[in-house]
Each structure stands twice: as C-alpha cells, then as structure tokens.
C-alpha positions in Angstrom: 118.2 101.8 79.1 117.9 105.7 78.6 119.8 107.0 81.8 118.4 110.4 81.3 115.1 109.5 81.8 112.9 108.8 85.0 110.1 106.5 85.1 107.3 106.4 87.6 104.7 103.7 87.8 101.7 102.8 90.5 99.2 100.0 91.3 96.1 101.3 93.4 95.9 98.2 95.6 95.0 98.3 99.4 94.2 102.0 100.6 97.5 103.2 99.2 98.9 103.3 96.2 102.4 101.6 95.4 104.8 103.5 93.6 107.8 102.3 91.2 110.7 104.4 90.1 113.5 103.7 87.6 116.1 105.4 86.1 117.3 107.9 89.0 118.7 105.4 91.4 121.6 102.9 91.2 121.7 102.8 87.2 124.7 100.7 86.8 123.2 97.6 88.0 121.3 95.2 85.7 117.8 96.7 86.8 117.4 98.9 90.1 113.7 99.9 91.3 112.9 102.4 93.8 109.4 101.2 95.6 107.5 103.4 97.5 104.5 102.8 99.8 103.2 105.3 102.3 106.6 106.7 103.7 108.2 103.2 103.1 110.8 103.2 100.8 113.0 100.1 99.5 115.6 99.9 96.9 115.8 96.5 94.9 118.8 95.9 93.0 119.8 93.0 90.3 123.2 92.4 88.9 124.6 89.1 87.2 127.9 87.9 85.9 128.7 88.2 82.0 129.4 84.4 81.7 127.7 81.3 83.0 129.8 79.5 86.1 131.6 76.3 84.8 131.0 73.0 86.3 127.6 73.5 88.1 123.9 72.5 87.7 122.1 75.2 89.6 120.8 78.4 89.3 123.6 80.3 91.4 121.0 82.9 92.2 121.7 84.8 95.8 119.1 87.0 97.3 119.4 89.6 100.4 116.9 91.5 102.3 118.8 94.3 104.4 116.9 96.9 106.6 118.8 100.0 107.7 118.6 101.3 110.9 118.4 104.8 109.4 115.2 103.9 108.1 113.5 104.3 110.9 115.4 107.1 112.5 117.7 104.7 115.0 121.0 104.2 115.4 122.2 100.3 115.6 122.6 99.0 119.1 125.7 97.4 120.1 129.4 98.2 120.5 130.2 98.7 116.6 127.1 100.9 115.8 126.4 99.4 112.6 124.5 96.9 110.9 125.4 93.4 111.3 124.6 89.9 110.4 121.1 89.7 109.5 118.2 89.0 111.6 116.3 85.8 111.4 113.0 88.1 109.7 115.5 89.5 107.3 116.9 85.8 106.5 113.0 84.9 105.9 112.0 87.8 103.7 114.8 87.0 101.5 114.1 83.4 101.0 110.8 84.4 100.3 112.0 86.7 97.2 114.5 83.4 95.9 111.8 81.3 96.4 109.3 83.2 94.1 111.9 84.1 91.5 114.0 81.3 91.3 111.3 78.8 89.2 111.2 81.6 86.6 114.5 81.1 85.1 115.5 78.6 82.3 116.8 75.1 84.0 120.4 75.4 82.5 121.1 79.7 83.3 124.1 79.1 85.2 125.1 82.9 85.4 125.7 84.2 88.9 122.5 86.7 89.6 122.5 88.9 93.0 119.3 90.4 94.2 119.5 92.9 97.0 116.7 95.0 98.4 117.5 97.4 100.8 115.2 99.0 103.2 115.9 102.9 103.3 112.8 104.2 104.8 110.0 102.8 107.0 107.1 104.6 108.6 106.1 101.6 111.0 102.8 100.7 109.0 103.5 99.8 105.3 105.3 96.4 105.0 108.8 96.2 103.3 108.8 92.7 102.6 105.8 92.9 100.2 107.7 96.1 98.7 110.7 94.0 98.3 109.0 91.0 96.7 107.2 93.0 94.1 110.7 95.6 93.5 112.6 92.1 92.8 110.5 91.0 90.0 110.1 94.4 88.1 114.1 95.0 88.7 114.3 91.6 87.2 111.9 92.1 84.5 113.4 95.4 82.9 116.9 93.7 83.1 118.3 92.0 80.2 118.1 88.6 82.4 115.6 86.0 80.7 113.4 86.1 83.9 109.9 85.1 83.4 110.3 84.9 79.8 107.4 82.6 79.1 105.2 83.0 82.0 105.8 86.7 82.5 106.5 88.5 86.1 105.3 87.9 89.5 103.8 90.2 92.3 103.6 89.6 95.7 100.8 90.8 98.3 99.7 90.0 101.7 96.3 89.0 102.5 94.6 89.3 105.7 90.9 88.7 106.7 89.3 91.6 109.1 85.7 91.4 110.4 84.9 88.3 108.0 86.6 90.2 104.8 89.3 89.8 102.7 92.0 92.7 102.7 95.2 92.9 100.8 98.2 94.6 102.1 96.9 95.1 105.4 99.0 97.8 107.3 101.1 96.5 110.5 98.3 98.0 113.0 95.4 96.4 111.3 97.0 93.0 110.8 96.6 92.4 114.9 92.9 92.2 114.3 93.2 89.5 111.2 92.7 85.9 111.5 94.7 85.3 108.4 98.5 86.7 107.4 99.4 84.9 104.4 102.0 86.5 101.6 101.4 85.1 97.9 103.5 85.5 95.0 101.8 85.0 92.0 101.8 85.8 88.0 99.0 86.4 85.5 98.3 82.5 85.4 99.2 81.1 88.6 100.0 81.3 92.4 103.9 80.6 92.6 104.7 80.7 96.4 103.0 81.1 99.4 103.7 81.8 103.3 101.7 82.2 106.1 99.8 81.4 109.3 96.2 81.6 110.3 94.1 80.8 113.4 92.3 77.4 112.6 90.9 78.7 109.4 89.2 76.3 106.8 90.3 74.7 103.7 87.8 76.5 101.6 88.6 79.8 103.4 92.4 79.5 102.5 91.7 78.8 99.1 89.4 81.6 98.8 92.0 84.0 100.3 94.6 82.7 97.7 92.8 83.4 94.7 91.7 86.9 96.0 95.1 87.6 96.3 95.9 86.4 92.8 93.2 88.6 91.7 94.1 91.9 93.4 97.9 91.3 92.4 97.3 91.7 88.7 97.2 95.3 89.4 101.1 95.3 90.2 101.9 93.0 87.4 100.0 95.5 84.9 102.3 98.1 86.7 105.4 96.1 86.0 104.7 95.3 82.6 103.7 98.9 81.7 107.4 99.7 83.3 109.1 97.4 80.9 107.2 98.5 77.9 108.0 102.3 78.8 112.0 101.3 79.4 111.8 98.8 76.1 115.0 97.2 76.8 115.6 93.7 75.2 116.4 90.7 77.0 119.9 88.7 76.4 119.9 86.1 73.7 119.9 83.2 75.7 119.7 79.9 74.0 119.0 77.0 76.1 121.0 73.7 75.7 120.1 71.7 72.7 119.8 68.0 73.9 121.7 65.4 72.1 119.0 63.1 71.3 121.1 60.1 70.5 123.3 60.3 73.6 120.1 60.5 75.7 118.5 57.8 74.2 121.8 55.8 74.7 121.8 56.7 78.5 118.0 55.7 78.8 118.7 52.4 77.0 121.7 51.5 79.6 119.6 53.0 82.7 117.1 50.1 81.9 119.8 47.6 81.1 121.3 48.3 84.6 118.1 48.1 86.6 117.4 51.8 87.1 113.7 51.0 87.4 114.2 48.2 89.7 116.6 50.4 92.1 113.8 53.4 92.0 111.4 50.6 94.0 113.9 49.7 96.7 111.8 51.2 99.9 115.0 51.8 101.8 116.6 55.2 101.5 120.6 54.6 101.8 120.0 51.2 100.0 118.1 52.7 97.2 120.4 55.4 97.1 123.7 53.2 96.9 121.7 50.9 93.8 121.2 54.0 91.8 124.9 55.4 92.2 126.3 52.1 91.2 124.0 52.0 88.2 125.1 56.1 87.5 128.9 54.8 87.9 128.2 51.7 85.5 126.7 54.0 83.0 129.1 56.6 83.1 131.9 53.8 82.8 130.4 52.3 79.9 130.1 55.6 77.8 133.2 57.8 78.9 135.3 55.8 76.4 133.6 57.2 73.4 133.0 60.5 74.4 134.8 63.6 75.7 134.7 65.1 79.4 132.1 68.1 78.4 130.1 64.9 77.1 130.0 63.1 80.5 128.6 66.2 82.4 126.1 66.0 79.9 125.3 62.2 80.8 124.7 62.8 84.1 122.0 65.3 83.6 120.2 63.2 81.3 120.8 60.2 83.9 119.0 62.4 86.5 116.3 63.4 83.9 115.7 59.9 83.1 115.2 58.8 86.7 112.9 61.8 87.4 110.6 60.7 84.1 110.9 56.9 85.4 109.8 57.7 88.9 106.9 59.8 87.9 105.6 57.4 85.0 105.7 54.9 87.6 103.6 56.7 90.2 101.3 58.1 87.3 100.7 54.5 86.0 100.8 52.3 89.1 99.7 54.8 91.8 102.4 53.4 93.9 105.2 55.3 95.2 108.9 54.3 95.8 108.5 53.1 99.1 105.3 50.7 98.2 102.9 53.2 99.3 99.8 54.4 98.0 99.4 57.9 96.9 97.4 59.2 100.1 98.9 56.6 102.5 101.2 57.9 105.4 104.3 56.4 106.4 104.6 54.3 109.9 104.4 56.7 112.8 105.9 56.2 116.1 105.4 59.1 118.9 107.4 58.8 122.3 107.4 61.4 124.8 109.4 62.1 128.0 112.2 60.5 125.7 114.7 62.6 127.5 115.0 62.6 131.6 116.6 66.1 132.6 114.5 68.3 129.8 111.2 69.9 130.9 109.5 68.2 128.1 110.6 66.0 125.0 109.5 63.5 122.5 110.7 61.4 119.6 108.7 61.7 116.4 109.5 59.1 113.9 107.5 58.9 110.4 109.2 56.7 108.1 112.4 57.6 107.7 112.1 60.9 108.9 112.7 61.5 112.7 113.1 64.4 115.2 114.1 64.6 118.8 112.4 67.8 120.2 113.0 69.4 123.4 111.2 71.9 125.4 112.7 74.2 128.2 110.9 76.7 130.4 112.2 79.8 131.5 111.3 83.3 133.1 111.1 86.5 131.8 114.7 86.9 131.7 115.3 84.3 129.4 112.9 86.2 127.0 114.8 87.2 123.5 115.2 90.8 122.7 115.7 92.1 119.5 116.3 95.5 118.3 114.1 95.9 115.0 112.7 98.7 112.9 109.9 99.0 114.8 111.6 99.5 118.1 112.9 97.0 120.7 110.9 94.0 120.9 111.0 90.7 123.2 109.8 87.2 122.4 108.7 84.4 125.0 108.5 81.9 122.8 111.5 80.4 120.2 111.5 77.6 118.0 114.7 76.3 116.6 115.4 73.9 114.1 118.6 71.8 113.4 119.7 69.9 110.7 122.7 68.2 111.4 124.5 66.3 108.5 124.1 62.9 110.0 120.9 63.1 109.7 121.2 62.3 105.8 124.5 60.2 106.3 126.7 63.0 105.1 129.9 64.4 106.1 129.8 68.0 106.2 131.5 71.1 107.8 129.4 72.3 110.5 128.8 76.1 110.1 126.4 78.7 111.3 122.6 78.4 111.2 121.3 77.6 107.4 118.9 79.8 105.6 116.8 76.7 105.3 116.8 75.6 109.3 115.9 79.1 110.1 112.9 79.0 107.5 111.9 75.6 108.7 111.7 76.7 112.2 109.8 79.8 111.5 107.1 77.7 109.5 107.0 75.2 112.7 106.6 78.3 115.1 104.1 79.8 113.1 102.0 76.8 113.3 102.1 75.9 117.1 102.7 79.4 118.7 99.0 80.6 118.3 97.7 77.5 120.1 99.4 77.7 123.6 97.1 79.2 126.2 98.9 81.6 128.3 97.6 81.5 132.0 98.2 83.9 134.5 100.5 81.5 136.4 102.0 80.5 133.5 104.0 83.4 131.9 107.0 81.2 131.4 109.3 82.1 128.2 109.4 78.8 126.1 112.2 77.7 124.0 111.7 74.4 121.7 114.6 72.9 119.9 114.0 70.3 117.4 117.0 68.1 116.2 116.8 66.5 113.2 118.3 62.9 113.5 117.2 61.2 110.1 115.8 62.7 107.2 113.8 61.5 104.0 111.5 64.5 103.5 108.9 66.4 105.5 111.3 66.9 108.3 109.8 70.6 109.2 106.3 68.8 109.7 108.0 66.1 111.8 109.4 69.6 114.0 105.6 70.5 114.0 104.2 67.3 115.3 107.2 66.9 118.1 106.8 70.1 119.4 103.1 69.5 120.0 104.2 66.3 122.0 107.2 67.8 123.6 104.7 70.7 124.8 102.3 68.4 126.3 104.8 66.4 127.9 106.1 69.7 129.6 102.7 70.7 131.1 102.0 73.2 128.5 98.4 73.9 128.0 96.9 74.1 124.3 93.7 74.8 122.7 94.1 72.1 120.0 96.7 69.8 118.9 98.8 70.6 116.1 100.0 68.4 113.3 101.8 69.0 109.8 102.0 67.0 106.6 103.5 67.8 103.1 101.9 67.3 100.1 103.4 67.0 96.7 102.2 66.6 93.1 103.0 65.2 89.8 101.2 66.7 86.7 101.8 65.1 83.0 99.7 66.6 80.7 96.0 65.9 81.9 97.3 63.1 84.6 97.4 64.6 88.1 98.3 63.0 90.8 98.5 64.1 94.5 100.8 62.5 96.8 100.6 62.7 100.7 103.5 63.1 103.1 106.0 63.1 100.5 109.6 61.6 100.4 112.8 63.7 99.7 112.9 62.3 96.2 109.3 62.8 95.4 110.3 66.7 96.7 113.1 67.2 94.5 111.3 65.5 91.4 107.7 66.7 91.7 106.1 69.6 90.7 104.5 71.1 94.1 105.7 71.3 98.0 102.4 72.2 99.7 103.0 71.8 103.7 100.0 72.3 105.6 99.9 72.7 109.5 96.7 72.5 111.5 94.7 71.0 114.2 91.4 69.0 113.9 89.6 72.2 113.6 91.5 74.0 110.7 94.5 75.1 109.3 97.5 77.6 111.7 100.3 77.7 108.7 101.1 76.7 105.2 104.2 76.8 102.9 103.7 76.4 99.2 106.0 76.4 96.0 104.8 75.5 92.8 107.3 74.4 90.1 104.9 74.3 87.1 102.2 76.3 85.4 98.5 75.3 85.7 97.6 74.7 89.3 93.4 75.0 89.5 91.5 75.7 92.2 89.8 72.1 91.9 93.5 70.7 91.9 94.5 72.9 95.1 91.2 72.2 96.7 91.6 68.4 96.4 95.5 68.8 97.7 93.9 70.3 100.6 91.0 68.1 101.5 93.8 65.0 101.0 96.0 66.6 103.5 93.1 67.6 106.1 92.6 63.4 106.0 96.3 63.0 106.3 96.3 65.5 109.0 93.9 63.9 111.0 95.4 60.5 111.0 98.7 62.0 112.3 96.7 63.8 114.9 95.3 60.3 116.0 98.6 58.7 116.0 99.9 61.5 118.1 97.2 61.2 120.9 98.0 57.6 121.2 101.3 58.7 123.0 99.8 61.7 124.8 96.7 63.5 124.5 96.2 66.5 127.4 98.8 68.4 128.9 100.7 66.9 132.4 99.0 67.9 135.4 102.0 69.8 136.4 105.5 70.9 134.8 108.6 69.1 135.4 110.5 69.3 138.8 113.4 70.8 137.1 111.6 73.6 135.7 111.1 76.9 137.1 107.7 77.7 138.5 106.2 81.0 138.3 103.9 82.9 140.5 101.9 86.0 140.2 100.9 88.3 142.7 99.7 91.6 142.7 100.5 94.5 145.3 99.9 98.2 145.4 101.8 100.1 143.1 102.5 102.6 146.1 104.3 99.4 147.8 106.8 99.0 144.8 109.5 101.0 146.6 109.2 98.9 149.8 110.0 96.0 148.1 112.7 97.3 146.2 114.3 99.1 148.9 116.9 101.6 148.7 119.3 101.2 145.9 117.5 97.6 145.4 118.9 96.5 149.1 115.7 94.7 150.0 114.8 92.9 146.6 118.2 91.6 146.6 118.1 90.3 150.0 114.9 88.9 149.3 117.0 86.8 146.2 119.8 86.1 148.2 117.6 84.3 151.1 115.2 82.5 149.1 117.3 82.0 145.8 114.0 82.7 144.1 114.0 85.3 141.1 111.7 88.5 141.5 110.4 90.5 138.6 108.2 93.7 139.5 106.2 95.6 137.0 105.3 99.5 137.2 101.3 98.5 137.7 102.5 96.4 140.9 102.3 93.1 139.3 105.1 90.6 140.9 106.5 87.6 139.3 108.4 85.1 141.8 110.4 82.2 140.1 112.3 79.2 141.3 112.8 75.6 140.8 111.1 74.0 143.7 108.0 75.6 145.7 109.8 76.2 148.8 112.1 78.8 147.6 108.9 80.8 146.1 106.8 80.1 149.2 109.6 82.0 151.2 109.8 84.6 148.7 106.0 85.2 148.5 105.9 85.5 152.4 108.6 87.9 152.7 106.8 90.0 150.1 103.5 89.9 151.4 104.8 90.9 155.0 106.3 94.0 153.2 103.2 94.7 150.9 100.7 93.8 153.3 97.9 96.1 154.2 95.1 96.4 156.5 91.2 95.6 156.0 88.5 97.6 157.4 86.8 94.8 159.7 89.4 92.1 159.5 90.3 90.9 162.9 94.3 90.4 163.0 96.3 88.8 165.6 98.3 91.6 166.9 101.3 92.2 169.3 101.3 95.4 171.8 104.0 97.5 171.0 103.9 100.4 173.3 101.2 101.7 176.4 100.0 105.1 176.3 97.8 107.3 178.6 95.1 107.1 175.6 95.5 103.7 174.4 97.9 101.2 173.1 99.9 101.1 169.7 99.5 97.3 168.5 101.6 95.6 165.3 99.1 93.6 163.6 101.7 92.5 161.0 105.2 93.3 160.3 105.6 97.2 159.8 102.0 98.2 160.4 100.6 99.5 163.4 97.1 100.7 164.7 95.6 102.6 167.9 93.4 100.7 170.1 92.0 103.6 172.2 91.4 103.3 175.8 87.5 103.1 175.1 88.2 99.9 172.7 90.1 97.8 175.0 87.6 95.9 177.1 83.8 95.6 177.2 83.7 97.4 180.6 85.1 100.8 181.3 89.0 100.8 181.8 90.8 103.3 183.8 94.4 102.7 183.0 95.7 100.9 179.6 98.3 98.9 181.8 95.4 97.3 184.1 94.0 95.3 180.8 97.5 95.4 178.4 101.0 95.0 178.9 103.9 95.5 176.0 104.3 92.1 174.3 101.0 90.8 174.5 99.7 89.0 171.7 95.8 90.1 171.4 93.0 89.6 168.9 92.1 93.2 167.3 89.4 94.5 164.9 90.3 97.3 162.4 87.7 99.8 162.8 88.6 102.1 160.1 91.6 103.5 158.1 91.7 107.4 157.6 92.6 108.9 154.1 96.1 109.4 155.9 96.5 105.6 156.4 96.1 105.6 160.5 94.5 102.8 161.1 91.7 102.7 164.6 91.8 99.2 166.1 89.3 97.6 168.4 89.9 94.9 171.3 86.7 95.0 172.3 85.1 94.2 169.3 87.3 91.2 168.8 86.4 89.6 171.8 85.3 85.8 171.3 85.9 86.3 167.2 88.8 84.1 165.9 91.6 85.9 163.7 91.2 86.5 160.0 87.3 86.8 160.7 85.3 89.6 158.9 83.1 91.5 161.2 80.5 94.4 160.6 79.8 97.5 163.0 
C-alpha cells in the first residue's frame, strides 16, 4: 500500500452517504478503514500473525467491537473512569462481525486474525454496528489475507419497514416506528448472515425485506471493490493443503469396515458419540504404525470429513436423519409448568435430547437494569439470561464468565418474546427470565424461547400470543436440496445452514441465520420458512397442552404493584421534610413506594395487607375534597360565626352558622360540640383552597353521596 496516498470512496445508500477512508489512520495494520456516516465515525483494523498456528483445526479469528465514551462526549461512570469490559450490546455486535466474515476464509487457514472496530464518534442517529461490519469487510478485502477470494466481499445493512415501505439503514429515531429491524450481511450473490426481530410479520414479508437488503447492499460492495482496485494490494499466496487421496481412501475403507455408517444411525447422542469415538480410535491405531505424527492429524481430519459425507449422503438418499426422523419431523416434546415451587413462574421444556429449565422472577422498578450507553443512561425492565453449563453436554470444564455464545442466544430469545408481553397499568414489574440448559443436542436457544413463554404464563404475565422457536437446517449437494426441521447438534455442525425462526401463530418475531454455502435461492428460503411455520405451529400446539393462558393471579411470593395517581402538588406532603414521611410509611407497612414527578405512585409489596396499609396512608395524606360530596367529619373548633370541621385527616372546612341546621341557629354551641361526628356537604372550594361546608344540606343524606345545589 502506498502510505503517502489518502483514498476515499462513498456509497449512496439510505438518506446519508457512507464514506470509507484508507491510508491516513492505523497504517501499520494489515488493513484499516475509517468509516464515516453522518457524524458517526468507526475505525476498523485488521492484523494477522506471520505464521499459522500449530495443532489447531479451526480459524483463530477474534472480533472486537468497542464503544469509546468520548465518542458521545461522555466520561465513563464508575470509580475508574475508563472503559471496562464490553457491554452485552458490544459483544453482540462483535458476534455479528464474526459470524459474517468467518465463513469467507479458506477452511484450512490457521493464521491468527484480529478485527477491532472502535467507535470514535457517535451522533446518536447513525448506527455504528452497520458501519463496523462494512468496515471489517473492506479492511479484510484490502489486506493481504485470503478473505472472500472466490465469493467476493460482503456488506452489512439494516432493513426496516416504516408505513409499509422498506427502508435501508433507518436512523435510530425512525426505527421506533418500524415493525422490522433486521441486519443482513450479503455478498454479491448471496445472503450470508441475518440477525433481527419483527412484530409478527409474514414469511413473505421477511423474504422481501432480506432480498431488498441484498439489492441495496450492492452499492457498498461496489465501493469496497473500488477501494481495493485503487489500492492495488496483492493477496498472500496461500496454498490450501493438498489432500492425500491414497490416505483418504484408506481412512474411508477402514471407516466402512469398522461400522461408521451404523454408528451414525444410533439415535441416542451419548451412545452414538461413544461408538464414533471407538471407531475413530480403532482407525488411528490401525494406521498409526505406518505413518508419522503429522499424518495422524490428517487422518483425524479425513475421518471427520468422511463422517460428514456419510451423514449428508444418507439423509439425501433415504430422507431419514441420524435419529430416524423424517426431514420435517419434530422431536418429541414434553412441557411442564410450575416446575419449581418457590419461583414466581417456571417451566421444564424438553424436545428430544434438548432440555431447558426456565424461571421467571418479578421485581419492581428498583430491580431494573441501568446501563450507561453512548445514547445516555437507559434502564431495562425485561431481561432474559441464557446459561449453558458444561454438564448439559456431558463435559467437565471450568466455569468462567458468561460466554459470547450465551449472550447471543439470550439476546435472540429475549428479542423473540419481549414485544409479546402486555404491559398494563398495574403490571409494571421488572421481569427477569433465566434459562438453564440442562441437556443439549441442538436448538437449545429455541428451547429457551418456548420455555420462556411457558414460564411467563405460569407467572401470570399476559401475552398477546404464545411464542415458539424452531431451528432449521439445510443440506445441499449439487442439485439435491434437503431442508431439515428441528436440527440436532450434528446437523447444525455438518449442515449448510443454521436458520432459527421464532414467532407466534400470526407471524415472525425474531430470526437468526448463518449460511455456510453459496447459492441459497429465494425459493429455497421460501420453502425453509414454510416448513418452519408448520413446525412452529406444531410446537405451539404442544405447549398449549401444558398451559394456554396466563394464571389468574401472580405468585404469592411475587411483589404486587398497585398504581395510584395523586396531585403533583401533594408529592412533597407524601415525601415529607428530608423524606421523613415516606420513610415512615415504608417502615410501618413494609411496602416499597416509588413516586414519579407526574404524581404516579407505585406501591409494591409481597401480599396485599402491606400494600393496602401504604395506600390508605397515602390516600389520607393526599385526599382532596370534592364539591357536592358528603363526608363524615369531626367538629374541631367552635366559633361565633360557625364551626371548623375536619372531613379527613389534615383537611378542614368552615361550616357557617347559617348552614348548621334547617332552622335559624342563635349559637353554634346550641347544635354542635367539639368532637361531634356529623355529615357535611362540600358547598364549594375557592381558588385559595378554602372549603365551605353545609350540615344543613347533608341532613338525611348518606356519607359518600353526591348531591347538587
């Protein structure tokens, strides 16, 4: 690359062009691109090792997406005042980059590669996740690395639909009125990766949105090609490992002799894996005497390739899968609710050898998750956390922090179910869902979606519709295409597509798709979605057998929340000097009290007694007289001209001597004494808040009755 030159290309997409600059910043990286869109700026860099890493059989690619606080003119919160570990949103954006670019490297390219996207300026309107994805593709394409040599680079776009019209890269503010929010990574020919959510859209609408995104993204791909042509940098001469056909055939022959085909037909995962391992070890042992250590690694690779080929060929030829199912058949489903006695809601969802225990915990506003983002401090009252412990797959490995995969699967399930929750005035709870995967053989994230729906219904949470999820797979060999419903872990690993679709009986709420091959046509995608819909409806029917509507009431162990409105002018009276009164209410009743500036009071407590006590106290403090209403009052003071009567604690009015009785009253004491309880009607309330009362108008009337004058 000529470091003395500064290259700029642009793509006219959406309402504002995106600019890509190369040759000015981070010139010692293998590839670096500064992406500008509006006043948002992202620097994307790519670096790699000089030699391949020994002893691995995967691409050692790491992707990082980092949001700097200074990009939005902010200082990080906390004690250290510097960026700490990435937030979940940053992890999810890094995963999107990784999933989009990883399939575009050669299978046996084992050089360490690091992609870092750094958000350096954020204007609050133009999304930096899309910029990072496009910048990563360009940085790799202009680098010497063998990225997308055959298929070409990718581009990432966001597609929305506003007022029934598809929009590419809608701004953050306009996305609020969109019923689709999808990110698609596409090449010149194909859709590579999809991630997003929607409000119960149809399968046809989803396909139209994705192919619209594919069409519009070509403008960015042209800009990437233009930049590479301007720079003129050559790719490294990477020669893939040449297959030893003689050794490959020997491994294939031994695999057949040792019964690999029969092992692949064993339905139970653990037994099948044990038999396959025995077969592998027998083959390695038989060959190892005649080959060196390096060749033994090749044997393992050839064995995995043969295993994949046998599985794929068997499915295409017989229409039957590893566990004996038909291609569109769903594994047996078992659903149970109220599984755990002390949780606020729980479910056990089992589909084949995949199982999830899902719990719901209800909290108050104090339990909301507060996050410091580039757009300001935000709070979330719905959280879904997915845990994948090692015992779920029969492994013994250390428990570390939450993995990126766990964050990604939790986010997918959260996106699928959150919009279906009905938020009512007296249901303003914070909701936390936790999915514990206790067994896994594929589609654990979709089990989380189903289990979450069941657990929320068990917790008494109203939903617009029940939500279920299904993972679809694909095997494509030349002109033979087989679409698989409810895929196993092996079918995910050895197949050509992982397409997760979540939705209700009415439409799709979330999707996640990773394509490993070229040539996924519109018709194939249409067939996959229609087959997924049939599977989703079947799963929903099975779920409804366990529970079809929310419990009539929330758990006795969950906090109840009651909402009342008071005059904002009365807030200071409830809080009291230095918060003394509100603290006293909390201490006396055990309830939590939260007051908004607009006079909305949320009272929460476990059980109704504490709540009722707190409500009564606040009502007595904030109660206001109404003209024409009759109250039961207590005579407080007698005067020559009338009596002051307290109609409720802290509120008094004057009953003039002329309004004490039907006949003329000479002295107030002839009729009333201090401490007497009498019914009085409120005549009027003047602008200064002074209340005029009438005992005469209330004679013969009931307390609480409304009269007219």
